[in-house]
N, C-alpha and C positions, 0 to 999 in steps of 0.2 A: 687407384683405390684414392683416397683422402683421409687425410686421418684427423680430425679436429681434436684438437688436447682444449682443457677445459680448468682452468686454475683459479683461483682464488687469491692470490696474496695480496694484494691490496684491491681497494674499490676501482680501479684503472684497470688492473687485469681482468677482473672477472667482465667488466664491460666491452675489453682488447674481445675476450675468449667468445661471446653472444656474441660479439657484430661482428666474427669471423665466421660463426658459425651460420649466423642466418643471414650473413651475405647482403650484409647492410653497414653503414658507418656507423662511428659510437654516437655520434649528435641525430643521426635518427634512433638508433637505439633510445637516448637518452629520452626524445622528443614524445616516445611512445608508452613508457613507462608508467606515467597516469592512467591511459587505456589497459595497462595490461594490469596494474592494479587493482580496480574499477570490478574488470573483468573477474580478475579471483575473489576480492569482495562480494559481488553478487551472486557466486556459485556458493561460499560460504551464506548469504542468508537466505535461500532459497535450499540449503540445505543436500547442496549436489556436489560441497570440495570436494571429500574422501572418495567420491566415487569416482570422480572426472580423473583424479588423482592416483586412481588406482590403475584404472580402463585404458592410462594414456590419454583420454580426449584432451584434459587441459593442458597438455604441451602441446598438441596438432591445431587447439585455438590459437593458443599465443603464435604458434609459430605463424599462420595465417593474417594474423593480428600485425604483424611485424614485418614477417615479408608473402605477401600470397601470393605470388611466382617464383617463391623457394619449391627446389623437387629435391626430393630425398633419392637416391639413389640408394640399388642394392649393394654397393663397393664401399658405402661409406661405413667407416670404423670413428668410436668415438675412443675418448682417452681421457679419462678425471684425474687429475694429479691429485695425491693426498702424499703428504710426508709422515712416516714413521721413526718414535723414537725410540732408542732399543740402546743397551750399553754393550758392547763386542769386544774384541779384541784388538781392533783397531785394523783389519787386513781385509781387505774384499772375499775373501775363500771364507769368510764366516757365514758368507751371504750365497755360497753355490748351491743351496737347496730352496732358494729361494727367502721369502717372507713367508712365515706360517702362522697355523689358526694356531689359538690358544693353547690347546690339548698337547700339540704336537711339537709347539715353539718352548712350550716348556723344558719336556725332552731332553731338546736338540739341545738345548742354554745349558742343562746340566749337566749332559754330556762334554757337549766346548770346556764349561768350566771346569769340572774335572778334572780335563786333560791337562787345563792349564798350571790348575790348581789341585796336586795328585792329593792332599791333605782330607777334601772334602768328602774323602773315598771313609774314612773313617767318625764322618760324623751320623752314617746309618739314614741317610735321604732315604728315603722312598720316594722313585718318579711317580711310581702309579699313586698315591696319595695323593704326591701334590697335582696330580694329573683330575684326580677328582673332584678336587679343590674348582683347579679350573671348571672342570664340567657345571657344577654347582652350581659356583658364581656366572657360568654362561647362560643358564639355566633359569636364574632367577633373576636377570637384568636382561636377559636378547628370548627367552623361550625358546633359546637351542643349545642343546651341550656342548658344539664346538663353536665357537665363535672369533671373532678377530679376521684377520690383521685390525689394529685397531690405525687408526690415520688421522691426524689433522689436517683439516683443508688450507690450513693458512702455516708459513714457514714459521711469522714470528710465533705462532700459538705450540707447533713443535719445540722450539729450542727453550721456550718461558716452561713449557709442564715438569714435572718433576717427573722422572722415571717410574718411579714405583707409587707414587700416589696415586689410586684412581679414582678421586675423585675429584682432580683434576682432567685428567685422562676421559672420563664418563659426561665432563659438564665439556668438554670444549672437541673431544675427540668423534671420530662415529667407526662404526664395525664397518670396516673398505672394503674387509673378506669376506664377508659375511659365512668365516670358517673354511672357506678354499685356501689353499696355497698361492702366494702369489708368484709366478716363475722368477727366477734371476735374470729373465732376460725381459722383463718389465721393469726391472729396476732400471729408473734412468739413471740417476745421478747417485751419490754416497757421500753424504758432508761430515769430515768429522769431526765436531765439536770438542775443545778445551771444555776441561770439566773445570767448575768454577766451586 
């Protein structure tokens, strides 16, 4: 089995990821980018862009434009890297349940924080109310009551975001988990940042 890892920490990182997947050199990839963009613009002009994007034909056509000899095998696995930013207690055990969707995540966060700061119990915060607010927000923004895990394509975007600033998260982040839990076994690395 071959695992292709896609990441986008920089332009060069993205080019390296794509060249590795399409089994071509970065120079060949660069030389064919204008063909790819012309193809995509033609689809858009003809009104087929969204249809080809949704049914996967665009990716197949791009594959043949880049490397007509490429053969995709059944044992292929693709991993796309995202960065998730959150507040933790600084211990790896914080993530033992994986990265949770927004509804489960707020409940887990409140339980963990309450264990660290027992006085929070006196505030009478109803977790169900928080979950309902999250569900409504998810439905309004993602057309699904359960969304998240939110992730960033680039480490610098995750580092520069403000954790609780929804505008920053929705502007440069993505609904990476689409409401599903990402198991702890799929967390490649935990980077602890100092609070500034």
